[in-house]
N, C-alpha and C positions, 0 to 999 in steps of 0.2 A: 560554518553552516552551508549545507548543500541544498540546491533547489533541484527537485526531481519532478517537474511538472507543476501545474497550477494547484494541485491538491495535496502535495506531500513535500515536506522538507525534513532534513535532519536538523535538530537543534544541537545534538551531540552525536557525532558519528560513532558507529560500532568499531571496536578494536578489530584488527585484521583477523584474529582467530574467531570472531563472531560474524564474519562475512562468509557464510558458507556458499561455496560455488558448486559447480557440477549439478545444477538443476536446470530445468527448462520448462517453459510455459507449454500449455496444451494447445488445442486447436482454436481457442478463442482468446482475445486480448484480455489482460487483467490490469486493473488500475494500479499505478505505482502506489505503494503504501498499504495495499490490501493484505489482510491476513491470509496466509496460504499454508497448506500442508502437503506432504507427499501423497501421491496417488497410491492406493493400496496395491494396484496391479504392478506386475514386474515391468521393467524397462522394455519398451516395445522395439527399440532399435539398438541391438547390442553394440553397434559401432559408435553410437552416440555417447554412451557411458554417462548420461545425465539422467538423474531421477526426475520424472515428470511431477509437476505440482499443480494444484487446483485451489480455488478459493476455499478457505476453511468453512465448514458448515456452521450455521448459527449455533452459538454457545458451545463451540468445540473447546475442549481442554487443550492447552499447549503440550506439545511433545518435543522435548529438547532434541535438537539435531534434525528433526523431521518437520518442524513448523517454525514460522516466523513471519516477518514482513518482507514482501517481494520488492526487489530493487533491480532496475534495469539501467545500467550505465554504459551504454554502447552507442554514443552519438554518431559515430562514423557509420554504423549500421542503421540506426533509427532514421537518419536523415536521407538515406538513399531514396531518390525519387522526389525529394522536396526541393524547392527553390532555396538555396542557401542564403539568398538575400532577404527572404521573407520568414524563414524558420529559425527559431532560437531553441536552445536546449529545453527551456521550460514549456515549449509547445508539445513536446513528446511526453505525455502524461500516462501512457499505458505501456505495458510489456507486450510487444507484438506477438502474435501466435507463433509457436514453435521456436522461440528464441531462447538462448541461454540467459539465465538470471541468477541473482544471488538471493538467498534467503537469510535475512539477518536477525540476530537476537542479541541479548546481552543486557544486563541490568544497568550498564552505563548509557545505553541508547535512549535518547530523547528525541521525540518527533513532533512535528506540527501537522495536523490533519485539518484541511480546509474544505468547507462546504462551498460550492460555487453554483451560480445560476447560469443557465444557457445564455449566450450572448454572441453578437456579431461584432467584430472589431474592425473599425474603419471601413465597413461595408465590404470587406474582402475575405475575412476568415471567420467561420462560425465555430464556436467552442461549445461543447455539450455541458449541461449542468451535471454536477456530481455531488451526491450526499455521502461524504466520507463517514460522518458520525451522526447517528440518529439520536434524537428526533430532529427534524428540520427546525431551525431556529435555536437548537441546543437547549431547549426549555428543560429546566429541572436539573441540568448537569452542574456539578460544583467540583471544586478542587478536592481531590481525594477519592472521587468516584472511580470505580473500576470499569474497564472496557473489555469486552469479549468480542469475537467475531459476530457480525450482524447477519442480515439476510444476504449480503454479498452482491449487491447491485447498485447502480447509480441512483435509483429512485428510493430504495428502502434503507440504504446505508450499508457500509462495509463493517462498521464498528457499532456496538450498542452497549449500553450500561448493563452491568450485572452486579449483584450483591454476593455472588458465590465466588469466593477466593480461589477455588479449585479451577474455575473457568476463566479467571482473569489473565489477560495478556498484558494490559497496560494500566497505569494509574494516572489519572488526570492531574497535571500540575498547574494548569492555567486554562480558564475558559473565557473566551472573548466572543460573546454571543452577537454583539453588534457587527463585528468584523467577520463572524462566521467560522471561527476556528477554535480548536483546542490544542493544547500542548500536553504531551503525556510521556511517561517513562516506562520502558519495558520492565517486566517483572521476572523474566527468565533469560 
């Protein structure tokens, strides 16, 4: 199990061939575990050779090889400028702007998506709240429900329920409303 911030964990990691590299984030940070797809425009920096990605639009159908869940695993880069005595890997829960990232997929991939409230820890560090799966409180979600990209922001959710199998990216395998998380398995 891998922890990639406060809102996203792998319950079962992707196989190496399902960790697509050679992607990069755009000019704004994207939450770890958000659904992304490649930008339709061509690569803007030919020397970069990385396809730019953006948060997938609400109810976007998955595109194999061009969409998936964004993952940023570069702690040596993410921690630059942070106090190493106060910052842990789980404190970095976004893909910073213009950074290389992986776009993962694969039917073996199982994830944990956690909704969190804004809070201040020990009076020193403030963490933003983030709604990974809508609705808040996970009301009405049950095991077997399908998830598709949501509105794509911290307030309205990155993932939302769908009944359309053509738009489904994930199938819920566990709902823990009291703890504020769902576990789900990828469908492509």
